[in-house]
C-alpha positions, 0 to 999 in steps of 0.5 A: 519509549520509542526505542523500546517500541522499536526493540520490541519490533526487532525482537520479533524478526528473524534477522533484525534490521540495522538500527537506521533502517528500523527507525526509518521504517517506523518513522514512515509508518507513523508519517503515513498512519492515516493512509492505512498502508500495509507493512510491505507497502511502507517497506517498498517506499523506503529508500536505502543506501547512498546517493539517496538525496537526503530522502529516506522514503517516497510515496505517491498517492492519487485521490487517496490510493497509493500508486505503484509503477504498475498501476493501471493509469500507466498502461498504454490504453489508459485515458486521462479523460476518464478521471475527474478534473482536479484529482488529488496528487500527493507526493510524500517525501520522508527523512528520518534520522536517529538524532536529538535535533532537527537540522537545517541540512535536511531541508538544504538537501531535499531542496537541492534533490528535488530541483534535479528530480523534478526537472522534466527536461533532465533525462533519467540518464542525467539524474542517475549520474547524481542519485540512486536508481531507487530514488529515481524510480520512486520519484518517476511514479510521481512525475509520470503521473504529474505528466499524465494528469496534466490535461486534468488540472491535478491538485498537486501537494508535495509534503516533506516529513522530517522525523527525529527523536528530538522535541519539537517544542524547541526547533531553532528559527533557522530550521523553520526558515529552511522549512519555509524555503522548501514550501516556497521551492515547491511552489516555484518548481511545480506551478500550482503545487502546494508545498507542506512540511511536517516535523515529527519529534519523539512526542509525535512519533510515540502518540502516533505509535500508540493511537489504535484505529477507532472501529466503534462509531455512531451514525444517526438515521432519519428513519429505518426499518429493521429485520433481525440483525440487519437495518436499512434506512436513510442517512443525511449527507452531513451525518454520513460524512461525520460517520467516515471522518475524523474531527479534522475532516480526514477520511477514516481509511481503515474503515474500508479495509474489507472493501474489494476495491480501492477508490477509482478516482474520477471514473464515470460512475464517481462523476455521476455520483458528483452530479447527483450530489450537485443536482436538483434539490428536489430530487434526492441523492439516494434515488440515484445511488445504491448506497453504503453497506456497513457490517459490524459485530454489534449494533446498539440503538439509542435515542434519536435513531442513533446507532452505536456500532462496534468493529465497523467495516464499510464493505460496499460504497467506497466510491460513494463515500470517497466522492461524498468526502471530496464533495463536502469536505470544502463546504458547510456541511449543514448548508443546502443542498447537503442538509436536505439530501440523504444516502441509503445505508445498510447495517448488517450485524454478524460475527460470522466470517463466511456471512461477512465475505458473502455480503461483500461478494454479493454487494460488489458483484452488482457492478463491474468489478475485476475478479481479482479484487473479489479474491479475498472472499474466496474459500481458498483464501480462508483456508490459507488464512487458517493453515498459516494461523495454525503454524504461527503465521498470518495471512493478511486476507483482510488488509492490516487486520493482523498488523492492528492486532499487534502481530509480528510484521515478519509473519504477516503475509498479504494476498499480493505478497503471496502472489508474488512469492507463488509466481517466482517460486512455483511458476518460475516467473520472478520477472512478473513478480518484480514488474507486476506487484500490484496487478499480478493476480488480474490474469485469471489463468495465472491466478487459477494456477497459483490459487487452487484448492488442489494445491496443498496448503503447505505449498503456500506457507512454504513459498511464503517462508522461503521468500521471507527468509531470502529477504531477511538473509539478504540484510546480512553484512556477508552479502554486502547488498545495497537496497537497490540490488536486494530489490532487484534480485530477491524473487530471482534468488528465491527461484534459484533456491527453490530449483536447487531444493527441488532438483529441477525447474519448477513450473507448477505448485504441484512440483513442490509437494514432496519438499514442503514437509520441512521448512525451507531452512536457508543459511546465509551461505546458501543465500550468498551463493545464489545471490553471487550467482544471480548477480553475475548472470544479471551483469552478463545480460546487462553488459549484452543488452546495455540494461540497467539492473532494474530493467534486467530483473523485469525481463524474461531473458534474465529469469530463464538464464538464472533458472538454467544456471540453478538447474545446471542445464 
């Protein structure tokens, strides 16, 4: 049944993945299902090729939010003191094998690898003699965060998930002993850290694959007022906690897909929220907090002031919800002061997309939010979404909306992914696309150049298709490109091919008006030619500068040289 599930996903791809890669990506998605990652985020964390140290996936989370190398916490002016004490730093390590048994060797490898990778006394130069640049880069996200957050006494967890097609009912005793060895190893390697092991067999993988997110939920009000299809009232802290958590007390991350911000950790406002939760029992929580806004397609009012809501999305109040979750998860929910305090909750019943977006923008404009976070609600992105849909593609303006609808992952394009394609192809800046995947849209000038209603909609789809086609054909056996090289050349190759098709260097989306009428049809030979040219230029600059490929790919100098090579200048 799992093979059928993976085969169906493979059939929807322009270029099927190698079987091992397909299983690794599938398994990582199932392991991280509760984290609600997009397919692009899952693929970015996969470790490919040799020298991987027995690790197929690496993902780091800070207070439930995925960290990438360009995260704001790694900026020079970031102060760790802006975070709360005891933030949760979680490293997920994944091994996925298309085998019918669990083996001791998987644990032996990951113990040996993390002994080296977690050793802060070893330089990257030392580590790169043993492990691939890809695994070192992904682990460094975790170790950098570990060092940076040290003064805030982070709660560190290292979780190793081992997935096979075996049954977990008959795991050998030796394997279970090795699993315990890993847990003990983490505690010894990282003082105060907790090690965890999760073994997933065929049953667990299938159960995760067939479990759909629950968007129909109940919430009980203490009291409320109503006007038309909107409701405003007070909800006890324990009742709100139960509303946005599952039976195990885990936050239902998918309820926050439409929120414009990820959880910001212990920024000042969240520390104030925690203080309000702990404060004087005579002063209610809702006096000091703006509350939570919920949008749903239908609200049915039952007895005891209990609402049954369909298609729930919490569009404002993510910071409040996360902070309440962290504060209450280790407590007796019905104890004082929890039971005596309330939260203000607004429920808006609407099926209209524009109304929904207007509510999101309005409720998130009352506090300081980066403009880039609100872009999804703008008309231009609704227009792009409609244009993509008309052509059988899916613009993921609302994170994982089309993934949850079962649309083919090859044709789902997120806002950040489109931003990267536009930067590389229409602005001629593949270096920024590679170096700043999550913060690319924060520059207002760049954003307005890429996403403007003056840009013909077909340009966006053409750029997205070109980047996806390049990514697919880079997997062709003729190219023999390892994962590390693909990652560091993909945007350079797309720029190279776009310049060749346009006949000149490209600095603006408007330059593509004349060539987007037909799809960016590419052959393996075209991509192979561009790949060879980019790799040759990268090799030359690496020799001159003494740079590794990943550093060169983020440099303006390499982008300029590749552009000149493509235009023949």
